[in-house]
N, C-alpha and C positions, 0 to 999 in steps of 0.2 A: 496400569492397571493396581500396581501396589500402592501406589500414592491415593488411587480411588478408593481401595479399600480402608485406608487407615483412617480417612477423614468422613466414609460412612460409619465407621464401628466406632468410631468417637463421635460424631455429631446427628449423625443422623442422617437418612436418604435425604430428607427434604433439604437439608444444610448442603448436601453435596450439588443436589438439582440446581438451588437456587444460585449457586457460583458457576455451574457449567453452564447456565443458560446465560451468566454474567460474560464471559469467555468465550462463549462459540461464537459470537458478532464480533467481538474485536481480534479474534482469531482468524473470520472472513477476510477482514479489511486486511490483515497483514500476510493472510496467504495471495491476496489479487496481487497484491504489492511485489511479494517476494516473485511471483512467477514471472513479473520484467525482469529481472534481475537474472533470473535461471533460462529464460528465452534467450535473450540475448546471449549471457554468455555461452551459452550451447552453441550458437553458431558462430560468433568470431573470439572466445575466449575472452571478454571482457566484462570487469565487472565494472558496470556502472552508474558510480556514486551518486550521480548526479539525476537518478531518478526518485528520489525521493522529492525532487525538487520540483518534481515534474506534479508530484501528490500538493505539493505547497501551494502549489501557480496556480493551481486547478481550481483551488476553493479561495484562493485570492480572482482571481476572474471572476467566478457566481459572486463575489462579495461585491465586485466592483459594477455586476449589471444588477445587480438588487438594492445596494444601498447608496442612494444619492452624497456623493462628498458636500463636508461643508464648503467648501469655495473651489471654484477652479485654478488648477495652474497649467503647471509644462506637463504634468504627467499625462493631460489628456493628447498629447503628442507623442509621447514617448512610446506609452502604449499600442495607439495608432500605430505609430512608425514599427514597434514589434512583433505585431496583428500581419501588418503587411509585410515583412520581409520574410516569415513563418510562412504563409500562405504561397509565396514567390516560392522560397524553396522548395515548398512542397510540390507544386506546381513543376518546377523543375524537373523531381524527380519520376512524375508520371508522366511528362510527356519526354522522357527518354527516347520514346524510340522513334521523335521524331527528324527524320535524315538531316532537315537544316539546323543548325545551333542557333539564327538567326529567329526563325519561326518558333522554335522551345524559348527561347527568353523571350520574344515579345507574348505569345500567350500566357508566361508565367507573369511578365508584369503585368497583362489586363489582367489578371485573377491577384494577386496581390494589392492596385492598387483599388480594385474594387471591394477583394476583402477590410482593408484597413477603412475606405469609405463607409462599408457597413457598417462596420465595429463602431466609430467613429459617431452616426445615427443610433445606434443601440443605448450607447453609454450613458444614461440618465446624466442630467447636469446639474450642477449646483443648485439645489433647492426644488425640483422638479421630480415628480413622480418617475418610476424608472418603469420601461416600456415594455419589460421582458418579464415574466412570472418566477418561479422557484427553478420551475422544472424544464422552462426553456431556457433560462440560464445556465443550468444544468450541462441542456445540450449544448450549449455553445462550446461553455470551458471542455467540453470530449473533446469536441470538434479541435479549439487550439494546442488541448495537451498531446493528441497524435500528430498537428500541426510542427507541435515541438519537439519532438521525438522526433520526426523525418528530418528538421531543421539540425538537431544537433548531433545525427550522424554525418548529414551530408557536409557539414562546416568544421564540425571536430573530430570525425573518427576517421571519415573514409579517406581522408590525408595521409590518415597512419595505418592504415591497415597493415601496411608491411612493415614497420616499424616495429621495434623489442615491446614486447607487453608491459616493460615498465612505462613508456611514454605513455601511450592511451592509457594508463590510467593514475598518470598525474593530471593529465589532461582533466579524465573526469574528475578527478577532485577540485580541480581550480575552477571547472562547470558550477560544481555544487558550492563553492565558494562565492562563487561571480551571481550567480541566480538568486542564492540568501542575501546580499549587495543590491542585487537591484530592488528586491520587492520590499526591502526595507529603505530603499529611498523612495520609492512610489510611494508603498501604503504605512509605510511607520512601523517604527520596533514596537509599538502595545501590542497586547492583545485585544483580538478583537470579534466580534461573535455575527451571525446572519440575523438583523432585524425580526421582532418578534411578530411582526405583518407579514414579513415574505416567507415564512416559516407557514408550511402545511399545515393544514387543520387536523388533517389525517394522521400526522405523526405524533400532535399533541394530546390527541384522546384520549379515551380511559384503556387502561393497559387492560390487555386479554390475562384469562386467569386460564390455569390449564388444573385439571384435577385426578387424583389419581392414586391408589395404596403409596400407603406412606415404606412400608417395608414390604421382607420377600417372603421372611420367613419367620421372622420374631415379633410383627406387629400388625395392628389389621386396620388402623385408623387411615381415614384421607387426607391426605396431605394438600392444601389448595397453593399453586404456585402464581405467580405474576410476572407475566414479560411483555416490554414493551412493543407496542407495533412499529417503531422502529427497526427494532432488535430483529425483526421479525421478517421485515420485510429485507436488511440487511444480508441473512442466514440465505432468504429464500434467492436472493438476487445475487450472492457468490456461486451455491449451488448451481445456479442456472448458466452461467459465465463459465466456472470453470468446467460443468459439463458440454457447455457449445465450445469451450477451445479446446477439449482433447476431442471432440470428433472433430476441428477444422482441421486441426491436424494431421490426425489421420488416417481422414479419409478424402478431403478435399484436394485438387492435386498444386493447389499454394502450398497446403500442409506436406505433402510430400516434396516439394520445392526447398520447404524451410530443413524436412530432417536431412532431406542430402544434403544443404549445405553445412549443418550441424556434423553430418559427419566427412563431409570431405569437400570445401573449396573449391579446388582446383579443378578435381572431379567434375564437381555440378553445373564448373562452368566450360568445362569441355563439352558436356552434355545438350548444353544451349541452355542453362539456365543463367538469367540473368540475377548475381548473386548478389550486387548490390543495393536492385531493388528489391529481393527480399531480405536483406538485412534491414532496410530502411522503413518496410513491413510491419518486422519486429519489433524495430522500436517503437512503431505507430503504435500495436497493438497493448505492448504494455505499459506506453502511457494512458490508450484509453480506461483499461485496466483498473488502473489504479483512478484515473479522473472518475470513475464510476461511481467509487464507493466515498472520494473524499468529501462530497458536501454532507453524505452522511455518517460519516465519522464527526465530523461537526457538531452535526447537530446532536449527539449523541452527549454533547458538552464539555469537547475538546476546543479550546480558544483556535484561531487563527493567528498565526503570527510564522516571520521569517525561518522560524529555527523548526516548527512541528517538523518538515520533511526530513530535515535529518535526524530526526529522534526516530521517525516512524520509520525511516529508511534505513539506519541501521539493524531497528528489529524483523524485517523484511530480509535484510542482506542473511543474518542470522539463522533466518527461517529456510534459507535458500540453503545457505551451508549445511544446516541442520536434516533438511531432506536427502541431500544430493544437488550437488550445484549444476545444471545445466538438466536438471533432471523436473520438469514440471509438475508431475504428480506429485513427486518428494516436495519442490517448494509450498505446493497444496497441503501437504499434511506437516509439514514442519510450522507453517502459518500457524494453524489451526492446533500445534500442541505447544508453540512458545505464545499464542493467544490466554490459553486455555490453564496455562501453568501460572501462568502473571494474574490469572486473575482469582484462583486460590491462594497467594499467599497471605492477601488480608486475614484471611481468616484465621489465623495465627495470631492474630492480634488478640485474640481472648483465650491464648491458650494454656493459660490458668484452670480453663472452663471444661478441658478436653479431661475424658474419664483417666486416660492414664496418667494424667499430672496428678490428679489425687490418690491415685495406689501409687507412685513413684515419693509423693509428700508421705503418705504413711509409712515406706519403708524405709526414708528417712533418705532417702538420696536428693532430695530439694525442700526446701522452705520458700514460702511465699515471702517472708521479707528479702531473702537473697533475689527472689524472682528479678521482683521489684527494682531493687537495687542496681540488677544485671539492663533493664529495662530503661531506668532512668538513666546509665551510662551509653548504652548502645542504641538505644530508640527501638520503636518496635517493630516486629517482622513486616509488616506492612511495606516500612519504607524502603523494603531493598526488595520490592519486584524484579526489577532489570537484571540486577544481579542473579536472584533464584533462577530466572530465564538464561541466565548466558550458563551459570553453572550448572546447570542442566544441559545445554548445547554441548557444553565441554565436554562433560561424563559422556554423553552420546558419542560424540567425534574421537575421545581418547581411546573406545574400545570397538569402533566402527568409523575411521577415516573416511571414509567416504558416504557418510550419511547413509539415511535410516535407509532409501530408496538406492544411491548410488549405487556405480558398479563401478571394481575396478578394471584398468586399462593401460596396458603397457606400448612405447612405441619403439618398436624398432627402426634399424636404418637401413 
């Protein structure tokens, strides 16, 4: 609140709202990714550092479905095999109630092979037109991401469920590096974008204009703000998903099972809850939420690269810690705070135009020549967006170690 007041008094309410509207969709994306971290940690106390790479791979999958490759290569077979394995593992978990392991494996194999063949058919060949539109490709990428989340849990984390926490943590870091190298070997390390003809025209249309009074007490002019349709869709989608997730966790039987596993997995299993299935569902939900907003995040201008998941994932993890790790609502709040604070930092590039700068100059506390020399040495404040966001997080954690909405707990022997 003090930060917002500082901006408003120095630059005007219009400037504050402009940067706020820029940070809102960014915070919404970070919040949805942070929810995945919090849900997994809340149930199995694991920091899934590979969650950011799920976000990255979902954009890669959309890219491969809407952009025909320059030439065919072995990547077709590698991707097809990976899709088959992911769907096999997901079906294995879904059919875990089968009394016969042979029938369970046979059903999973049929689904895995079918998914691999379908993927080979929908992937555009070199020089051919894509078979799927943008939204259909996004739906396929969401399904792939959910299956990837289940596969990660089944293959990498479930065997380590009873191990010390450090071992699954190292495994998560290894998975993150593996997925980055996998994406680089298949799609290359260069930055890429969705082709212009594949982007929906709705997102590239005229910007929406919002009009209202510029001041509350001191001005009466009318301010006009512009916001893109894409940003409106991202914020609306994020709010809808956050509300739906909260209702799912609080009101449904499966949500109650998730909360029971988060409280005590052993007791939950004794009460008849299939803990492994609940954990797999949690991984799938977190991956699906990240995949839902990943293509929209790229449409805002962020390039697709194997490292994009790491950068966004670190921000999302910081948001989860800021809000209170393991708390879904806290993760949402932390993501919005980090995103909005980061958006305001470039405003300080014009620090010498602030009202208090002129007052400090008249008082002899600062000179414009000295400020210009300082900027030439250290650069403009806008370069330190992430540093300011992390400093804000550290400041909160120092005074409230459990995060904004986290609660302190004690374990007794």
